[in-house]
N, C-alpha and C positions, 0 to 999 in steps of 0.2 A: 576477485574482480574489484577494482577500485580500492585495493588493499592499502596503497600509500596514503590516500586521503583518510581512510578509516583509521589508520594508525595515528595520523595527525590529530584527528578528532579525539581519540582516546588519550593522547598525550595532553591535549588541552584540558580534558576533564580531570586528569590526574594532577596536573599542575594547579589548576584552580581549586580543586578539592584539597590539595595539600596546603595551599595558602590559607584556606578557611581553617583547617586544623591548626596550623602554626599560630595564626592570630588568636584563635580561641584559647589555645593552651597558654599563650603569653598573657592573655587577659584573665586567666584562671577561671574560665567558664566551662562547665561540664558539657559534654555532648548532649546529655539528657536535657539540660537547661536550654540549650540552643534549639533542640528538637521541640520542646514544649512551646517556646516563644514563637517558633515558625509554624507550629501546628502540624508537625510531622512526627512520625514515630522514630524511635532511636535507630533502628536498623536502616531506615530510609536515609537518614542523615549520614550514618556510617558509610553506606554505599556511595554517597556523593563525595564524602571526604576521601574515600579510597579510590575514587575515579572509576568505579564500576557503573555509576550513573552520572548523567549530566547534571551538575549543580544548577538548581533552578534560580530564577530571578528572585523569587521570594526568599530563599535561603541566603542569597548574597546580600539582599537588603537588610535582613534581620541580623546576620552575622556582622555586617559592616557597622551597624548601629551599636550592637551589643559590645563589640570588641574595640570600638573607638577607632576604626580603620580610616575614617575621614574620606571615604570614597575609593580607597585603594582596592578593596575587595570588589566593590560594585563595578569598578572599571574593567574587571575581568570578563564581564558579561558579553562584551563585544566579540570575544573569541568563542563564545558558547552559544551563539544563535542556533536555535533548533534546526536540525536538518529536515528540509521539506520532503526528502525522499530517503529511503534506506540507502546506506552507503553503497551496498553492493548492487543497487538498482539504478544508480545515477547514469552509468554508461548507457543502459537500456533506454532510459527516459530521453537522452539526447538523440539516440537513433530513432526512437519512436516519433519524436517531433519532426524529423526530416523524412521519414519513410513515405514513399508514394503508394505503397500497398502494405496493409497490415492484416494478417490472417491469424486469428486467435482461436485456440481450442481450450476450453475450461470446463472440466467435468464437475467440479465441486463448488465453485464460487461464481457469482456474477462478475464478469470482467470489469475491472476498475473504470474503464472508459464509459461504461454503461450504468454504473451505480448511481442511485439517487443519493442525496446528502444523508438521508436517514439510514440507508444501507451502509454508506461509508462509515458513519459514526458507530453503527452497531458492530461492524467488523473491527474497527480500530479500538473501540472501548473494551474489547475482550482480548486485546493484545497482551502477550506475556513475555517479559515482565511488563506491568502496566505502564502506559505512557502518562507523563504528567500533563496537566491541562494545557499548558502552553504548547508542548510538542504535539499533542493530539490535534489542537486547532491548526497548527502549521501543516500537519499531514493531511487533514481534511481539505484545507485550502489548496494544497498541492495537487490532490487528486481531482478536485473540481476544476482547477485550472487546466489540467491536461485534457479535459473533455471538450475544450474549445477546438481541438483538432478535428473533431467530427464535422465541424461547420465548414471545413475547407473542402469544397465539393470536387476539387481536382484530385483529391486523394481517395483511395478506396479502403474501406474497412469491412472486414468479413469476420463474423463471430459464429462459432459453434458452441452451444452451451448444453451441458449435460442435464438430463431430467432431474437428477438429484439436486442440483443447484437451484432449479426452478421451483422445486417443491419445499425446499428448506426455508421456513418463514423467518428469515433474519430480521430482527427488529420488531417482530410482532405482526399480527394479521394486517393491520392497516398500512404499515410501512411496506410490507411485502406486496400488498395489492398495488400500491403506488409504483413499486419497483417493476412489477409485471407489466403494468400499463406503459411505463417508460420504455420497456424493451420493444413493445409493439410500435410505439410512436417513433422511436429512433429508427426502427427497421423500415419505416416508410421513406426515409431519405434515399435519394437515388444513388448515393455513394456508400450506403451502409447495407449490409445483409446480416440478418440474425436468423440462425437456424438452430433447431433443437435436435439433440441426439437422445432418443428415448432409450430406456433400458434395453440393451441389445446383446446380452451375453458376452462372450469373450471376443476380443479383437484388439487392434492397436490403440483404441481409445483408453484401454486400461493401463497403458504405459505412462500416463500422466499428462499434465497440461503443457502447452508450449505456445509461443508466438513466433510467426514467420514475418520478417520485415524485409521488404524490397526497397533498396535505396534508389535514388535518382539515377545512379549509374547502372541500375538493374542487377546489382549484387544482392544476394539473399543471405540474411543472417537468421539464426535461431536463438531464441531466448527461452531458457528453462529455469524456473524458480522453485526452490525447495523450502524447507522449514527455516533455515538460517543462512542460506547462501543461494547463489544463482550462477548461471553460465550464459554468456553471450558469445556465440562462436560463428565462424564463417567457413570452417573446413568443408570443402566441397562434398566429400564422401558422407560426412555426418549430416550435412544439410540435406543432401539428396534423400537420405533415409527418412528424415522428418517430413520432407515434402511428399514422399510416397505415403507415409502414414496419414498425412493430412488428406490426401486424395481419397484414401480408403475410408476415412471418417466421413468425408463429405458424401460419399456414395451411400453411407448408412443413415445419414441425417435426413430429417424431414425437409420437404421443399419449403421455399419461403412462405407460400400461402398456408401450407399445412402447419408450419411452425407458428405463424401468427395466430391461427385458430387454436392451436394447442395451448399457447400461452394465455389467450383470452379465456379459454375454458377453465384453465387453472385459476385465473383471477375470479371467475364467476363462482367457482366451487368453494372459495374461501368463505368463512363464516360471514353471514350478512352483517352489514353496517348496523350498529346499535345506537 
């Protein structure tokens, strides 16, 4: 998904990284010297020069000055602006912004649209390979920006969250307490439902997370995301299967009131404020 754009991004990385290497070698500056001056380790700079990582603004600034490039290396930064979203998720984000109904099932994580900034940072800070500071800030901003969709009262948002996600104290006790309170508060909006799926043995919930999107034309799409890839599809047979799984999960989930009480109780059970 979005493979064409992903390839363009990789090509930009390789081209810019290759230019850094050419200018560095022409100026007879070692990779280690460049790394030391920029405050990076050797392998990190090597990855950027080889195009495996996005060259950072810091590296371009330092390389431009050290190599006497007179702005030629720094000019490449315009083509390297950090991606606000993962390349394979960009199609999904576009459909998400236009969907009239969004139904999400997430057993392991708090859904992105419901995450507090602390939770977002905790998730993204443990990304592997690690994100550089600039890219991390862009991803945080992108996720927070998406949350404004919840304020559009003419659209419906339905979330089922697994008990494990609610018990996992991402970011520490206080950050998690704030996150749980946010779930309860957001769930009070007339266009948002938040339900809890407690540990319930075997069932379709074990098949993994998904999001159902209903468009303004009343077509339904399914989005499924994995470790390093994702699928967005509208095949009627496949969509029907996921819709039925979602219905079964809803039958097993706690009611809205029970879910709110469950989440509030989890927040109360966290270690007391110190």
